[in-house]
N, C-alpha and C positions, 0 to 999 in steps of 0.2 A: 476505207482508204487510208493509208499511212500518211503522216505529215510530209514525208519526203516526196510523195506523189503530188500533193497539193503545191509544194514549193517548187516542183519541177526539177528536182535533183536526185531522182530515184536511182539513176545509173542503170547498169545491166542487172536484170533480175537473176537470182540464183538458179532458176529453172531453165535459163536460156542455154543456147548451144555452147559447147566447150570453147570454140574459137572466139566467140563474142566475150565470154568471161575472161579468157586468157588475154585478149587485147585490152580489155577494160583494166585489167590488173597492170599490164605493161605501161599503159598510158597514165597511171596514177601519179607517178613521180615526175614525169615531164609536166603534167598539169599543175603539180605542186610548185615546181620551179616558176611556172607562169604566175601563180598566185603570189609567190615571194617577190617576183620582179615588179609587179604592178605598183605596190607602194613605193618601191625604190625609184621607179621611173617618175611617179607622181612627185616625189620629193625633188628629184633632179630638175624636173620642169618648173616646180615652184621656185626653186632657187636659181633658175636659169643656168644650171650647170651644163646642160646639153642644148644644142641648137634645134631649131624646128625640123630640119631634115632628118636628124637622128631620131627625134621623138616620133616623127611620122612613120619612119621605118619600124620602130618598136611597136607602134600601134598596129601596123599591118601584121607583124609577127604574132602578136597576141590574138588578133582576129583570126588569122590562119590556124592557130593552134586549136581554137574552138571549132572552126570549120572542119578541119581534118578529123578531129576526134568524133564529132557528131556524124560526119559522113561515113567514116569507117565502121563505127559501131552500129549505126542504123542499117548498114549493108549486111552485117554479119548476123544480126538478131533475126529470129523467126518472124515475129510480129512487129514490123517496122512502124506501123501506125501507133500501136500501143507504146512502143519505146519513145517515139517523138512526143506523144501526149504526156508521158510520165517524166519527160525531160524537156519540157517546154521552155525552161529557163535558157537552155543552150540556144534554142531558136531565137529567143528574144535578144540574146547577146549578139548573135550573128547578124540579125536584121538591124537592131538598134545600134550596134557597135561598129558598123561598117565605117572605117575611117574616112572614106571619101564623102560620106554624108555630113560629117562634122564640118567640112569646109564651107557648107552652105547654111549653117545655123548660127545665129548670134549667141547661142548659149554654149559655145564650144568649151569655155572654161568650166562651166558647170558640168558638162558631159564628161570632161576629163576627171574631175573630182569625184563624180559618181562611180567611176570605175573602181573605187575602193570597195564598193559593194560586191564586186566580183570576187574579191579576196574572201569575204565571208561566205559567198556561195561555194567557191572552190573548197575551202576548208571544211564546210559543212558536208560536202560530198565525200571528202577524204577522212571524215572524222572516225569512221569505223577502222580504217587502216591505221590512223594515228593512235587510236585507243589500243589496238592490238600491239603496236610497237611499244607504247609506254607501259603496258601491263606485262610485258615479257621480262621485266626485271633486268633491263640492260641500262646500266648507269650512263654509258656513253651516249646512247640515243636520247635519254631523258635530258641530259645536260645540253645536247645539241638543240633540242626543241626549246628548252628554256632560254638558251642564248639567242636563237633566232627570234623568239617572241619578244625578248627584251630589246633587241636591235630594231626590229620593225616598229615596235610600240614607241621607241624613242624617236624614230624618224617621223612617224605620223603625228605624235603629240607636239613635236617641236614646230610643226607647221600649222596645226589647227588652233594652237594656243600661243599667242605672241609673248605671253609672260614667261614661257620657257624658251630661253634664247637660243641655245645650240642643241645639236643632236646629242652631244655628250651629256648635257644636262637632262635631255629627254630620256636617254638610256638610264642614267642614274635614277631619275624619278620612276621609270618603269620597273627597275629592279627592286627598289624599296617598296613600291606599290604591290608588286607581285608577292613579295615576301611579307606583306602586311605589316611592315615596320613603321613606315610613315614618319620619317624624321621631320618633315615640314620645311626643309630648307628650299625645296623646289616644289611648287604646287601649281596646278592649273587654276585659272581665274574665270575663264568664260564657260558658258554652258556646254559647248562641244567638248572641251577638255575634261570637264567634270564627268560628263556622260561616258566618255571614253575611259576615264579612270575607274568608274564604277564597274564597267564590263571587265577591265583588266584585273580588278580585285577579285571578282568571281572566278575568273580563269586562273589567276595566280594561286588562289587557295587550293584548287585541284592540282595544279602543276607542282607546286612546292611540296604538297603532301606526297605526290608520286616520287618526287626527287628525294625526299627524306626516306621513303620506303625503299627505294632502289639503292640508296647509300647504305642503309642498314643491311639489305640483302647482299650488297657487294662485300661489306666487311665481314659478315658472318658466313659468306659463301664458302670460304676455304674450310671452315670447321664443319660445315654441312657436308661438303664433298668428302672430307676425311671420314666422317661418321658413316656416310653411305658406303665408302670403300671398305671400312671395317665390317659393316653389316654384310656386305656381299661376300667378304672373305670368311666371315663366320658361317654364313649359309653354305658356302662351298665346303667348308670343313665338316659341317654337320651332315651334308649329303654324303661325303666320303665315309664318315663314321657309320652312317646308316647303311651304306652299301657294304661295308666290311662286316657289320653285324649280320646282314642278310646272308652273306657268303658263309660266315661261321655257323649260322643256324642250319643252312643247307648241308654243310659238311657233317654237323652233329647228327642230323636226321639220317643221312646216308650211312654213318657209322653205326647208329643204333638199329637201323633196319637194312642190313646188308642184302637181304633178299627182296626188299621192297622196291 
């Protein structure tokens, strides 16, 4: 059994029906937006930038997104029981993340903070799609992923570590950490901030390497395309020359063997 099955984030299997695989692919980006919204909402709630009514409405939207995805895909797959077992994390989120339940628990603050785990779950489910996107040598896509990672990391670390005062300081720290520069002007002091920084360093090494490779591919891409065009043109000319030689050989054979 693969690790994604144990974690309950297997998604739709490749051997499933076409409709199930199609809708799973269509829902990838909406669920990615949900993953990106969760830390933003968490920050807005922590800073009291949004009121309880708006926060509750957003909670219901996040819960409905998981409910709709799970219901739709479990309806389209052949083996519904197997799909739900291999995606048990969705069921846990739907049952445990029901916003109305939070109103009757004294740990509502802890429950809201634990929603950040959903970001990791969603990104783990979408890691295959993100890897394909980053490996396609598209500089714009890689820059977008780097920017979003920097922004979200800055938002999160500015709240989990009081020594990093503002979101802008958090973004600056996130960027120099991802780039493994480490100026040391802004650093986390508590255990949560340092743990988050350690994870960001590991991710940053991979992301910055991809960014460097995509930049190199972008700058040399024009020369490569020019060489490919020249090679295609040379192949076309060689084929024309070969065809002409074949016609000349046939004409010579016909002239030397008029009765043949």
